[in-house]
N, C-alpha and C positions, 0 to 999 in steps of 0.2 A: 908648220905643221898642226894649221886646227882644219888640216885638209886630213892632214892623215888618226888624228884623235875621231875624224870627224866620219871615216870611211871603218878605222874600230868598230865605234858604236854601230855601224851598219851591219858592216861583218856580225858582231855581234849578237846583232839584235834578230834577224836573216839566222844565226846558227838555234838562237833560242827556240826561234818561229820553226826552225826547220828538228830541231827537238820537242818541240812540242808536239809540231805535227806527226813525228816519228810515234812520241808515246801514244796520242790518241790514236795512232793505226792499230800499233799494240793493242790498246784496251781495247778494241774495237772488235781484233781476231779472238780478241780473252772472252770476250762478253756473246761472238757467234759463237763459239768453243762452247762456250755454257749454254746457252741456247738450247744447243741442239742434243747438248747429257743431259738436260732437264723435257727436251721431247722425248729423249729415251725411255728416261722413265717413265714419264704420263703415256708411252706408246704402252708400255709392258703394266700399268697399275692400271690392275680392278675397281678398287675403288673409283673411278670415273663413272663405273656405271651405280644404279642405284641400288641393286643386291651385292657391291663390291667383289659378284664372281665371273666378272670377264670386260677384257677389256679389248681393245681397237689391236691388239696382240692376237686374241682369241680367233681374230677370221683372216688374219693375217698374219701368219707362222713361215717365219722364216726357210726352215727348210721345204716350203710349196712357194718359193719367189715370193712371198709374202700374200698370197692364197690362203685355202683352210683344205682341200684336198673335197670339202660339202660340195654334194650335187647344189645347197644355196644355205645361205649363212643360218645360224642358233642366235635368237636374240635375249639376251635378261631373263626373259621367263621361259627358257628352254625351248620357246617355237623355232619352227622351221620361218625363213622369210620366201620371198617371190625370187628374187636373183640368186647368181653364183656371183661368190664376192673375186671382187678384181683383184691381181698382184699387182705390187707397188713397185715401180722401180722407174725411174729416168721420166719423173714425174714432171721435171721442165720442160720436155715432146709435147708433152700433152696438150692439147688446145683446149678441152673440158675433161670435168669430172663425171663420174658415174656414169652406167651404162644406157641413158638416154634424155641423160638434158644439157642440152650446149649451157645455159645459161650458170652451169655450174666452171667456173673457170678461174676457180684463187684458191688453192690451196686449202689456204687457210680456213676460207669460209665452207671449206665441204667438208669441213672438219664437224661443225652443227649440227649437217641431219643426220650420225650414227651417235652424236651426245644425245641432241634435244627431238628431234625423231619423233613425231608419234604417229604415223602412215608409210611405211611400218613403225614400230617399236624396235629401239633396236637396244641401245645402251641404257635408254632410259634417268638420265642424268639428274631430271631434274629442276637443277637449278643452280648458277653459280657459289650460293648459299651454301647449297648442299654440298658441290665438290668442295666444299674447305672445310665444310666440316667433319667431312669422311678423306680426306686429307690431312688433317690433323692428328688423325689415331694413326696414322702410317708408323712405320720404323725410320722412314728416311725424312731427311731433314728439310722437307717441303723450301719451306721460310729460305733454306740460308741457298739452295739448290734457285729460288726464284729470283733472289738478293745478288746471285753472279752472275746471273741472267739479265737481268733489267736493271739491275741498280737499288731495286729494293724488295723484301718481301712480300711485298701485294700481290695477292690469287686474281687477278680476276682472267674474265672469258678470254679477250684477244691477247693475253701475254700465253694463257694455256693452248691458243690455237695456233697462233706464233709457234712455240715450242714445235709443236708437233709440226707441223710446218716445216722444218728447219730439220727434225732427225728426217723426217724422209724426203725430203732433198738430198738427203748422204747415202739415198739407197738408191744402187747407180749398177748396171747390170750393164758392163761395154769388154768383159774379159770372156765372152765363152771362142769356142774352137773355132767360129768362125770368125774372129776377130781377128783372132789369130794368125789365121789362114790369110784375111785382108791384109795384118801389118809385113808379109812376106813368108810367113813358117808355113810354105807349102805343102809341109806334109803332117798338118793343123786336124786337114782333112782328110777320108778315106778318096776312094776312086766311087764306094756308091754310093759317100753323099757328098759328092763333088757329083753322082748323075740327078742326084734330090737336089742342089742349085741350080743346073740349067732347066729342069723339069721346072723350079717352083718360077725364076726367071722367067719362063717362054708364054711368047704367044697365049700359045693353047691353051694353058693352066689360067693364067691372065691372074696369078695369086698379089702380084704387082700392084696392082689398080688398086687393091681394098690396103695392102697392107707394104706400102712404099717409101722409102726411105730410110734411115741409120735405124729408125727405131721400128718397123714391120708395125706402123700403126698410121692411121685418121689420115691415110696422105702425108703424114709429117706435119702438116697445116700450114698445106701448101694451096688448098683448096681458099677459098678468096670467104665464102657462107659456110662457117659453123656446121653447122644443119646439115653439109653436102656432106659430112662421113658420118651422118648415121645412115643404114641398109637394114631392108629390109630383105633376107637371104631367102624367105622362100619355106622357111625350116616352120610354117604351119597356114593353115586356110580352114577359117571355123566360119561360120555364119558370123559370125562381128567382124573377120580375118585376123585377128589373133585374139587367142585365148582371153575373157573378160579382166582373167587373173590380173596382168599385164601387156599394155596395149602401146607400150616403147615410148616411140618419138609424143606421138597424138597426146599422151597424156599432159602433154607441157606443151602443144601450141594448137593444139585440137581441129589439127588439120587433117584428115581424114586420108591425105596422100601418104602422112605419116602415120598411118596401123600399121605395127608390125617393124619398126624398122629404131636400127641396136647399134651404138659404137661399133667403130669398128678394135678391135684390143688388138696390144702390141703384140707378137707370136715370137717375142723374145724367151727363153723358160717356159715355154710351150709346154716343154718337156713332162714339165713337174708339177706344172698348174692346171689338171684337170680334175675336176670334169670341165665339156670346153662348153658355147655357149650362157647368153645372158641368162638362163636356165639352167644349168649346168646338165643338159637331157642328154649329152655325147660322153662319153665316157673315153673312148678309143683316138687318138687322131686318125687314124683308118678309116671310123664313123662321121669324122667331120670329113672328109678328103672326100666317102664316098656321096654326102649327101651336096657337095659341089660339084663334083661330076655330071650328077644323077637333076643338078638344079634343082632340087628341092626336095624335102622327106614326104614321107606318107604318114601321115599320124592316125587319120579316123577312115574311113570306109569313107566309098566314092572321091566324084571328082570333089566336091569341096573341103577332104581332111589332104587332102595333097598340096602341097608349096608350091610346090612346080609349076602348079597355076594361080596361085595369086595372084591379082589384080595388082599389088601396092610391089611386087616381087623385081629386086633392082634391076636393070637392064646390063647392071655387070656378070647376075649372074647370071648365063647363057647353059651352063653344060660342057662336059667335053670327057671326052675318051682316054679313057688311064688301063696299063695294067696293072695286076698284082705285084709285078715286080717291081712298076716303077713308081707303087702307091709306098713298099717298102722304102724305096731309094726316098721318095718326097718326105717317111715318117724319118730319116735316120737324116736329112739335111737337118732340118727342126730340131732335133733331137741336141743337134751339136751348134740350135742357141742356147745352151743353158750355160749361164755364169756361177759356176761353181762359187766362186770369191764370193759371191754375194749371199748363198748360202750358207759359207759358212763364219763369215766377216764374225770375229769374237762383239767386233765396235757396234754391228748392228744386233748384237743378240741381248738379249736380257739381264739389266745391270746385275752382277754378283754380290 
C-alpha cells in the first residue's frame, strides 16, 4: 500500500513539475511576444530622438526592406550622414552589423550607435532619463508594455535595446520568388531570370565569392576571421586611398591595408533597397554590375582617380566581360530576390 501511495505522490509531484514547466514556457512565450511588441512600438517611436522627429523607422522603412531610399541617411537635425542606411532583415545570419565595424556583433548593442552616437550624430537621444521623460508624454502606455515584456514598468537602456533587437529579429526575408523556386515551384522564375541565376552562380562573374550562402552576404559567416568579410571593391582611388570622409574598416583597425574596406551586404531585396554601395553612390543595379565588370570605377581624372588601380582593391575584383542582355538577365534575377511578404506584413508595420 505504501508503495502505491509513494508512486502516487511521485506521479503527482511530477505532474505538478510538468504543469509548472508548461506554465513557465507559456509565460516566457508571452513575455517574448510582449518584448517583440514593445520593440515594434519603440522602433517606430520618434520620442527616442532628441527632437521627437525621427525614429529607427525613419531610416529603415518597410517598403524599402527597412532601408530608406536615400543616398545617405538624414539625422535628427536634418543633416545628411556619410553612409547609406542598410536594409534590415535576416539579422541573425549577420556576423557583424554596420558597414565597417567587425566589433559590432550584438544587435542590441548596435542600437546604441544611432541612439547616442555623436560622430556622426543620428538620433541624439541624450540619455535614458531624457528618453524616459519623453516616453511619459506619449499616448502609448509604455509602462504597461514594459511590464508585459519584463515583469515591471521600469524603463532602462538594457530593456530598450533588448526590445528593439527582439523586434528586428522578426524581420525575416525568406519568401521571395527565388525561395519558392528552390522549394520546388519551378515556374516561380522565368527563363530570363534563370539565365540571370546561372550568370550569378558562374565562375566568370564570381558573384558568390562575396555574396555567398542563403543570405547572399558576408560569406554567410564561413570565414574564420571576421575582417575577411570586408572588401575594398575599387570604388575610389584618391591620394588617401578612399575619400577622407569615410575610410571604412581602417577607421576601426588603423591598418593601412584596410583603407576602403566595407562589408559585403546581403543581395536579398536588393531590387527595393537602392541606392547602392556604402555611400549610396550608385542608383541602379546595372551601374553596380558595370562597376564590377570593369573592375573598379572612375571618379576623378587620371590614374589616381580610377578605383580599378587602387592598391588595396580586393583580389576578388578582377573584372569580367558581360553583354547588355546578360546584364539585363542578371538584374532580372536579382529582382526575384525581393520578399513581398516582408514589405507588406502588417505585423512589422507601425502599430495602429
